[in-house]
mmCIF file as gemmi writes it, N, C-alpha and C atoms, coordinates in Angstrom:
data_model
loop_
_atom_site.group_PDB
_atom_site.id
_atom_site.type_symbol
_atom_site.label_atom_id
_atom_site.label_alt_id
_atom_site.label_comp_id
_atom_site.label_asym_id
_atom_site.label_entity_id
_atom_site.label_seq_id
_atom_site.pdbx_PDB_ins_code
_atom_site.Cartn_x
_atom_site.Cartn_y
_atom_site.Cartn_z
_atom_site.occupancy
_atom_site.B_iso_or_equiv
_atom_site.pdbx_formal_charge
_atom_site.auth_seq_id
_atom_site.auth_asym_id
_atom_site.pdbx_PDB_model_num
ATOM 1 N N . MET Axp A 1 ? 0.738 -1.19 -0.059 1 0 ? 1 A 1
ATOM 2 C CA . MET Axp A 1 ? 0.056 0.042 0.082 1 0 ? 1 A 1
ATOM 3 C C . MET Axp A 1 ? 0.687 1.342 -0.135 1 0 ? 1 A 1
ATOM 4 N N . LEU Axp A 2 ? 0.602 2.086 -1.06 1 0 ? 2 A 1
ATOM 5 C CA . LEU Axp A 2 ? 1.349 3.414 -1.03 1 0 ? 2 A 1
ATOM 6 C C . LEU Axp A 2 ? 0.878 4.262 -0.178 1 0 ? 2 A 1
ATOM 7 N N . THR Axp A 3 ? 2.1 5.206 0.745 1 0 ? 3 A 1
ATOM 8 C CA . THR Axp A 3 ? 1.447 6.025 1.784 1 0 ? 3 A 1
ATOM 9 C C . THR Axp A 3 ? 1.317 7.456 0.83 1 0 ? 3 A 1
ATOM 10 N N . GLN Axp A 4 ? 0.966 8.324 1.449 1 0 ? 4 A 1
ATOM 11 C CA . GLN Axp A 4 ? 0.392 9.666 0.89 1 0 ? 4 A 1
ATOM 12 C C . GLN Axp A 4 ? 1.854 10.42 0.474 1 0 ? 4 A 1
ATOM 13 N N . ILE Axp A 5 ? 2.879 10.161 0.989 1 0 ? 5 A 1
ATOM 14 C CA . ILE Axp A 5 ? 3.998 10.773 0.683 1 0 ? 5 A 1
ATOM 15 C C . ILE Axp A 5 ? 4.574 9.899 -0.624 1 0 ? 5 A 1
ATOM 16 N N . ASP Axp A 6 ? 4.506 8.665 -0.705 1 0 ? 6 A 1
ATOM 17 C CA . ASP Axp A 6 ? 4.936 7.867 -1.895 1 0 ? 6 A 1
ATOM 18 C C . ASP Axp A 6 ? 4.104 8.57 -3.22 1 0 ? 6 A 1
ATOM 19 N N . ARG Axp A 7 ? 2.765 8.656 -3.089 1 0 ? 7 A 1
ATOM 20 C CA . ARG Axp A 7 ? 1.844 9.21 -4.078 1 0 ? 7 A 1
ATOM 21 C C . ARG Axp A 7 ? 2.21 10.673 -4.602 1 0 ? 7 A 1
ATOM 22 N N . LEU Axp A 8 ? 2.499 11.231 -3.364 1 0 ? 8 A 1
ATOM 23 C CA . LEU Axp A 8 ? 3.085 12.942 -3.977 1 0 ? 8 A 1
ATOM 24 C C . LEU Axp A 8 ? 4.371 12.706 -4.653 1 0 ? 8 A 1
ATOM 25 N N . THR Axp A 9 ? 5.218 11.897 -4.136 1 0 ? 9 A 1
ATOM 26 C CA . THR Axp A 9 ? 6.588 11.736 -5.06 1 0 ? 9 A 1
ATOM 27 C C . THR Axp A 9 ? 6.233 11.182 -6.519 1 0 ? 9 A 1
ATOM 28 N N . ILE Axp A 10 ? 5.378 10.193 -6.434 1 0 ? 10 A 1
ATOM 29 C CA . ILE Axp A 10 ? 5.214 10.003 -7.89 1 0 ? 10 A 1
ATOM 30 C C . ILE Axp A 10 ? 4.77 11.026 -8.757 1 0 ? 10 A 1
ATOM 31 N N . TYR Axp A 11 ? 3.494 11.822 -8.123 1 0 ? 11 A 1
ATOM 32 C CA . TYR Axp A 11 ? 3.082 12.801 -8.933 1 0 ? 11 A 1
ATOM 33 C C . TYR Axp A 11 ? 4.051 13.832 -9.281 1 0 ? 11 A 1
ATOM 34 N N . CYS Axp A 12 ? 5.082 14.148 -8.366 1 0 ? 12 A 1
ATOM 35 C CA . CYS Axp A 12 ? 5.911 15.304 -8.541 1 0 ? 12 A 1
ATOM 36 C C . CYS Axp A 12 ? 6.926 14.934 -9.734 1 0 ? 12 A 1
ATOM 37 N N . ILE Axp A 13 ? 7.479 13.468 -9.708 1 0 ? 13 A 1
ATOM 38 C CA . ILE Axp A 13 ? 8.283 13.026 -10.751 1 0 ? 13 A 1
ATOM 39 C C . ILE Axp A 13 ? 7.413 12.854 -12.288 1 0 ? 13 A 1
ATOM 40 N N . LEU Axp A 14 ? 6.288 12.599 -12.027 1 0 ? 14 A 1
ATOM 41 C CA . LEU Axp A 14 ? 5.437 12.443 -13.372 1 0 ? 14 A 1
ATOM 42 C C . LEU Axp A 14 ? 5.405 14.111 -13.972 1 0 ? 14 A 1
ATOM 43 N N . CYS Axp A 15 ? 5.138 15.134 -13.043 1 0 ? 15 A 1
ATOM 44 C CA . CYS Axp A 15 ? 4.81 16.517 -13.365 1 0 ? 15 A 1
ATOM 45 C C . CYS Axp A 15 ? 6.202 17.036 -14.074 1 0 ? 15 A 1
ATOM 46 N N . PHE Axp A 16 ? 7.628 16.633 -13.593 1 0 ? 16 A 1
ATOM 47 C CA . PHE Axp A 16 ? 8.817 16.952 -13.81 1 0 ? 16 A 1
ATOM 48 C C . PHE Axp A 16 ? 9.292 16.412 -15.588 1 0 ? 16 A 1
ATOM 49 N N . ILE Axp A 17 ? 8.925 14.936 -15.502 1 0 ? 17 A 1
ATOM 50 C CA . ILE Axp A 17 ? 8.919 14.367 -16.687 1 0 ? 17 A 1
ATOM 51 C C . ILE Axp A 17 ? 8.182 15.069 -17.802 1 0 ? 17 A 1
ATOM 52 N N . THR Axp A 18 ? 6.905 15.284 -17.715 1 0 ? 18 A 1
ATOM 53 C CA . THR Axp A 18 ? 6.015 15.802 -18.564 1 0 ? 18 A 1
ATOM 54 C C . THR Axp A 18 ? 6.418 17.289 -18.999 1 0 ? 18 A 1
ATOM 55 N N . PHE Axp A 19 ? 6.689 18.101 -17.795 1 0 ? 19 A 1
ATOM 56 C CA . PHE Axp A 19 ? 7.309 19.371 -18.181 1 0 ? 19 A 1
ATOM 57 C C . PHE Axp A 19 ? 8.548 19.396 -18.925 1 0 ? 19 A 1
ATOM 58 N N . CYS Axp A 20 ? 9.509 18.336 -18.662 1 0 ? 20 A 1
ATOM 59 C CA . CYS Axp A 20 ? 10.816 18.394 -19.504 1 0 ? 20 A 1
ATOM 60 C C . CYS Axp A 20 ? 10.436 17.787 -21.125 1 0 ? 20 A 1
ATOM 61 N N . SER Axp A 21 ? 9.457 16.987 -21.211 1 0 ? 21 A 1
ATOM 62 C CA . SER Axp A 21 ? 8.827 16.662 -22.577 1 0 ? 21 A 1
ATOM 63 C C . SER Axp A 21 ? 8.406 17.652 -23.334 1 0 ? 21 A 1
ATOM 64 N N . LEU Axp A 22 ? 7.669 18.576 -22.626 1 0 ? 22 A 1
ATOM 65 C CA . LEU Axp A 22 ? 7.158 19.915 -23.195 1 0 ? 22 A 1
ATOM 66 C C . LEU Axp A 22 ? 8.161 21.034 -23.787 1 0 ? 22 A 1
ATOM 67 N N . VAL Axp A 23 ? 9.111 21.241 -22.748 1 0 ? 23 A 1
ATOM 68 C CA . VAL Axp A 23 ? 10.208 22.292 -22.912 1 0 ? 23 A 1
ATOM 69 C C . VAL Axp A 23 ? 11.168 21.897 -24.107 1 0 ? 23 A 1
ATOM 70 N N . LEU Axp A 24 ? 11.617 20.475 -23.947 1 0 ? 24 A 1
ATOM 71 C CA . LEU Axp A 24 ? 12.665 20.121 -24.741 1 0 ? 24 A 1
ATOM 72 C C . LEU Axp A 24 ? 12.268 19.724 -26.057 1 0 ? 24 A 1
ATOM 73 N N . ARG Axp A 25 ? 11.143 19.936 -26.532 1 0 ? 25 A 1
ATOM 74 C CA . ARG Axp A 25 ? 10.499 19.506 -28.059 1 0 ? 25 A 1
ATOM 75 C C . ARG Axp A 25 ? 10.567 20.896 -28.66 1 0 ? 25 A 1
ATOM 76 N N . SER Axp A 26 ? 11.015 20.814 -29.981 1 0 ? 26 A 1
ATOM 77 C CA . SER Axp A 26 ? 11.066 21.824 -30.997 1 0 ? 26 A 1
ATOM 78 C C . SER Axp A 26 ? 9.544 22.311 -31.141 1 0 ? 26 A 1
ATOM 79 N N . PRO Axp A 27 ? 9.286 23.738 -31.313 1 0 ? 27 A 1
ATOM 80 C CA . PRO Axp A 27 ? 7.99 24.221 -31.518 1 0 ? 27 A 1
ATOM 81 C C . PRO Axp A 27 ? 7.219 23.365 -32.862 1 0 ? 27 A 1
ATOM 82 N N . ALA Axp A 28 ? 7.878 22.621 -33.723 1 0 ? 28 A 1
ATOM 83 C CA . ALA Axp A 28 ? 7.225 22.069 -34.863 1 0 ? 28 A 1
ATOM 84 C C . ALA Axp A 28 ? 6.835 20.826 -34.314 1 0 ? 28 A 1
ATOM 85 N N . ASP Axp A 29 ? 7.139 20.268 -33.309 1 0 ? 29 A 1
ATOM 86 C CA . ASP Axp A 29 ? 6.884 19.176 -32.719 1 0 ? 29 A 1
ATOM 87 C C . ASP Axp A 29 ? 5.938 18.979 -31.709 1 0 ? 29 A 1
ATOM 88 N N . ILE Axp A 30 ? 4.949 19.978 -31.516 1 0 ? 30 A 1
ATOM 89 C CA . ILE Axp A 30 ? 4.328 19.967 -30.389 1 0 ? 30 A 1
ATOM 90 C C . ILE Axp A 30 ? 3.073 18.775 -30.423 1 0 ? 30 A 1
ATOM 91 N N . ASN Axp A 31 ? 2.787 18.205 -29.28 1 0 ? 31 A 1
ATOM 92 C CA . ASN Axp A 31 ? 1.863 17.256 -29.303 1 0 ? 31 A 1
ATOM 93 C C . ASN Axp A 31 ? 1.11 17.416 -28.178 1 0 ? 31 A 1
ATOM 94 N N . ILE Axp A 32 ? -0.264 17.101 -27.974 1 0 ? 32 A 1
ATOM 95 C CA . ILE Axp A 32 ? -1.103 17.36 -26.893 1 0 ? 32 A 1
ATOM 96 C C . ILE Axp A 32 ? -1.012 16.319 -25.737 1 0 ? 32 A 1
ATOM 97 N N . LEU Axp A 33 ? -0.278 15.342 -26.22 1 0 ? 33 A 1
ATOM 98 C CA . LEU Axp A 33 ? -0.377 14.006 -25.008 1 0 ? 33 A 1
ATOM 99 C C . LEU Axp A 33 ? 0.794 14.565 -23.823 1 0 ? 33 A 1
ATOM 100 N N . PRO Axp A 34 ? 1.516 15.202 -23.967 1 0 ? 34 A 1
ATOM 101 C CA . PRO Axp A 34 ? 2.491 15.803 -22.511 1 0 ? 34 A 1
ATOM 102 C C . PRO Axp A 34 ? 1.678 16.856 -22.015 1 0 ? 34 A 1
ATOM 103 N N . LEU Axp A 35 ? 1.072 17.532 -22.587 1 0 ? 35 A 1
ATOM 104 C CA . LEU Axp A 35 ? 0.128 18.598 -21.909 1 0 ? 35 A 1
ATOM 105 C C . LEU Axp A 35 ? -0.969 17.938 -21.211 1 0 ? 35 A 1
ATOM 106 N N . GLY Axp A 36 ? -1.464 16.882 -21.824 1 0 ? 36 A 1
ATOM 107 C CA . GLY Axp A 36 ? -2.392 16.252 -20.928 1 0 ? 36 A 1
ATOM 108 C C . GLY Axp A 36 ? -2.054 15.552 -19.584 1 0 ? 36 A 1
ATOM 109 N N . GLY Axp A 37 ? -0.706 14.797 -20.029 1 0 ? 37 A 1
ATOM 110 C CA . GLY Axp A 37 ? -0.214 14.268 -18.777 1 0 ? 37 A 1
ATOM 111 C C . GLY Axp A 37 ? 0.114 15.453 -17.581 1 0 ? 37 A 1
ATOM 112 N N . LEU Axp A 38 ? 0.752 16.434 -18.12 1 0 ? 38 A 1
ATOM 113 C CA . LEU Axp A 38 ? 0.933 17.616 -17.028 1 0 ? 38 A 1
ATOM 114 C C . LEU Axp A 38 ? -0.26 17.825 -16.364 1 0 ? 38 A 1
ATOM 115 N N . ILE Axp A 39 ? -1.299 18.152 -17.053 1 0 ? 39 A 1
ATOM 116 C CA . ILE Axp A 39 ? -2.605 18.527 -16.481 1 0 ? 39 A 1
ATOM 117 C C . ILE Axp A 39 ? -3.021 17.401 -15.518 1 0 ? 39 A 1
ATOM 118 N N . ALA Axp A 40 ? -2.886 16.18 -15.889 1 0 ? 40 A 1
ATOM 119 C CA . ALA Axp A 40 ? -3.39 15.244 -15.117 1 0 ? 40 A 1
ATOM 120 C C . ALA Axp A 40 ? -2.408 14.87 -13.617 1 0 ? 40 A 1
ATOM 121 N N . ALA Axp A 41 ? -1.241 15.026 -13.894 1 0 ? 41 A 1
ATOM 122 C CA . ALA Axp A 41 ? -0.432 15.029 -12.819 1 0 ? 41 A 1
ATOM 123 C C . ALA Axp A 41 ? -0.469 16.186 -11.847 1 0 ? 41 A 1
ATOM 124 N N . ALA Axp A 42 ? -0.67 17.429 -12.289 1 0 ? 42 A 1
ATOM 125 C CA . ALA Axp A 42 ? -1.123 18.572 -11.48 1 0 ? 42 A 1
ATOM 126 C C . ALA Axp A 42 ? -2.426 18.228 -10.661 1 0 ? 42 A 1
ATOM 127 N N . PHE Axp A 43 ? -3.52 17.702 -11.445 1 0 ? 43 A 1
ATOM 128 C CA . PHE Axp A 43 ? -4.89 17.368 -10.611 1 0 ? 43 A 1
ATOM 129 C C . PHE Axp A 43 ? -4.627 16.407 -9.87 1 0 ? 43 A 1
ATOM 130 N N . GLY Axp A 44 ? -3.675 15.172 -10.029 1 0 ? 44 A 1
ATOM 131 C CA . GLY Axp A 44 ? -3.36 14.577 -9.034 1 0 ? 44 A 1
ATOM 132 C C . GLY Axp A 44 ? -2.807 15.035 -7.73 1 0 ? 44 A 1
ATOM 133 N N . LEU Axp A 45 ? -1.662 15.828 -7.956 1 0 ? 45 A 1
ATOM 134 C CA . LEU Axp A 45 ? -1.064 16.438 -6.645 1 0 ? 45 A 1
ATOM 135 C C . LEU Axp A 45 ? -2.119 17.293 -6.08 1 0 ? 45 A 1
ATOM 136 N N . TRP Axp A 46 ? -2.896 18.122 -6.717 1 0 ? 46 A 1
ATOM 137 C CA . TRP Axp A 46 ? -3.843 18.967 -6.038 1 0 ? 46 A 1
ATOM 138 C C . TRP Axp A 46 ? -4.759 18.165 -5.176 1 0 ? 46 A 1
ATOM 139 N N . PHE Axp A 47 ? -5.225 16.831 -5.708 1 0 ? 47 A 1
ATOM 140 C CA . PHE Axp A 47 ? -6.122 16.14 -4.821 1 0 ? 47 A 1
ATOM 141 C C . PHE Axp A 47 ? -5.405 15.443 -3.914 1 0 ? 47 A 1
ATOM 142 N N . GLU Axp A 48 ? -4.302 15.173 -3.955 1 0 ? 48 A 1
ATOM 143 C CA . GLU Axp A 48 ? -3.39 14.405 -2.675 1 0 ? 48 A 1
ATOM 144 C C . GLU Axp A 48 ? -3.091 15.526 -1.63 1 0 ? 48 A 1
ATOM 145 N N . LEU Axp A 49 ? -3.123 16.701 -2.027 1 0 ? 49 A 1
ATOM 146 C CA . LEU Axp A 49 ? -2.58 17.703 -1.057 1 0 ? 49 A 1
ATOM 147 C C . LEU Axp A 49 ? -4.079 18.194 -0.257 1 0 ? 49 A 1
ATOM 148 N N . HIS Axp A 50 ? -4.997 18.1 -1.08 1 0 ? 50 A 1
ATOM 149 C CA . HIS Axp A 50 ? -6.191 18.602 -0.339 1 0 ? 50 A 1
ATOM 150 C C . HIS Axp A 50 ? -7.052 17.311 0.254 1 0 ? 50 A 1
ATOM 151 N N . ASN Axp A 51 ? -6.473 16.132 0.199 1 0 ? 51 A 1
ATOM 152 C CA . ASN Axp A 51 ? -7.176 15.061 0.642 1 0 ? 51 A 1
ATOM 153 C C . ASN Axp A 51 ? -6.347 14.532 1.655 1 0 ? 51 A 1
ATOM 154 N N . ASP Axp A 52 ? -6.33 15.243 2.86 1 0 ? 52 A 1
ATOM 155 C CA . ASP Axp A 52 ? -5.395 15.081 4.079 1 0 ? 52 A 1
ATOM 156 C C . ASP Axp A 52 ? -6.058 14.172 5.133 1 0 ? 52 A 1
ATOM 157 N N . THR Axp A 53 ? -7.091 13.297 4.802 1 0 ? 53 A 1
ATOM 158 C CA . THR Axp A 53 ? -7.751 12.31 5.786 1 0 ? 53 A 1
ATOM 159 C C . THR Axp A 53 ? -6.681 11.364 6.379 1 0 ? 53 A 1
ATOM 160 N N . GLU Axp A 54 ? -5.615 10.877 5.553 1 0 ? 54 A 1
ATOM 161 C CA . GLU Axp A 54 ? -4.812 10.09 6.022 1 0 ? 54 A 1
ATOM 162 C C . GLU Axp A 54 ? -3.62 10.755 6.985 1 0 ? 54 A 1
ATOM 163 N N . LEU Axp A 55 ? -3.373 12.086 6.611 1 0 ? 55 A 1
ATOM 164 C CA . LEU Axp A 55 ? -2.449 12.62 7.544 1 0 ? 55 A 1
ATOM 165 C C . LEU Axp A 55 ? -3.283 13.091 8.744 1 0 ? 55 A 1
ATOM 166 N N . ALA Axp A 56 ? -4.551 13.14 8.869 1 0 ? 56 A 1
ATOM 167 C CA . ALA Axp A 56 ? -5.222 13.55 10.161 1 0 ? 56 A 1
ATOM 168 C C . ALA Axp A 56 ? -5.314 12.128 10.791 1 0 ? 56 A 1
ATOM 169 N N . GLU Axp A 57 ? -5.319 11.237 10.286 1 0 ? 57 A 1
ATOM 170 C CA . GLU Axp A 57 ? -5.421 9.883 11.126 1 0 ? 57 A 1
ATOM 171 C C . GLU Axp A 57 ? -4.248 9.547 11.7 1 0 ? 57 A 1
ATOM 172 N N . ASP Axp A 58 ? -3.008 9.93 11.168 1 0 ? 58 A 1
ATOM 173 C CA . ASP Axp A 58 ? -1.826 9.82 11.48 1 0 ? 58 A 1
ATOM 174 C C . ASP Axp A 58 ? -1.478 10.52 12.723 1 0 ? 58 A 1
ATOM 175 N N . GLU Axp A 59 ? -1.965 11.586 12.82 1 0 ? 59 A 1
ATOM 176 C CA . GLU Axp A 59 ? -1.683 12.72 13.76 1 0 ? 59 A 1
ATOM 177 C C . GLU Axp A 59 ? -2.76 12.302 14.905 1 0 ? 59 A 1
ATOM 178 N N . GLU Axp A 60 ? -3.678 11.574 15.006 1 0 ? 60 A 1
ATOM 179 C CA . GLU Axp A 60 ? -4.553 11.266 16.072 1 0 ? 60 A 1
ATOM 180 C C . GLU Axp A 60 ? -3.81 10.076 17.067 1 0 ? 60 A 1
ATOM 181 N N . TYR Axp A 61 ? -3.005 9.45 16.482 1 0 ? 61 A 1
ATOM 182 C CA . TYR Axp A 61 ? -2.526 8.165 17.185 1 0 ? 61 A 1
ATOM 183 C C . TYR Axp A 61 ? -1.149 8.605 17.699 1 0 ? 61 A 1
């Protein structure tokens, strides 16, 4: 089972990879797939950061 820190790390790495794939391409080679990946990874990060029930459960004990 992945912890919240593990999931945040995975989303951060996905954001970095997709951002690099957008920046390192030439303007003539633009594809919508990396942009979709960046949006999906950013949404996953946002969801993980705003879904703090796991952190609240850890702090209670």
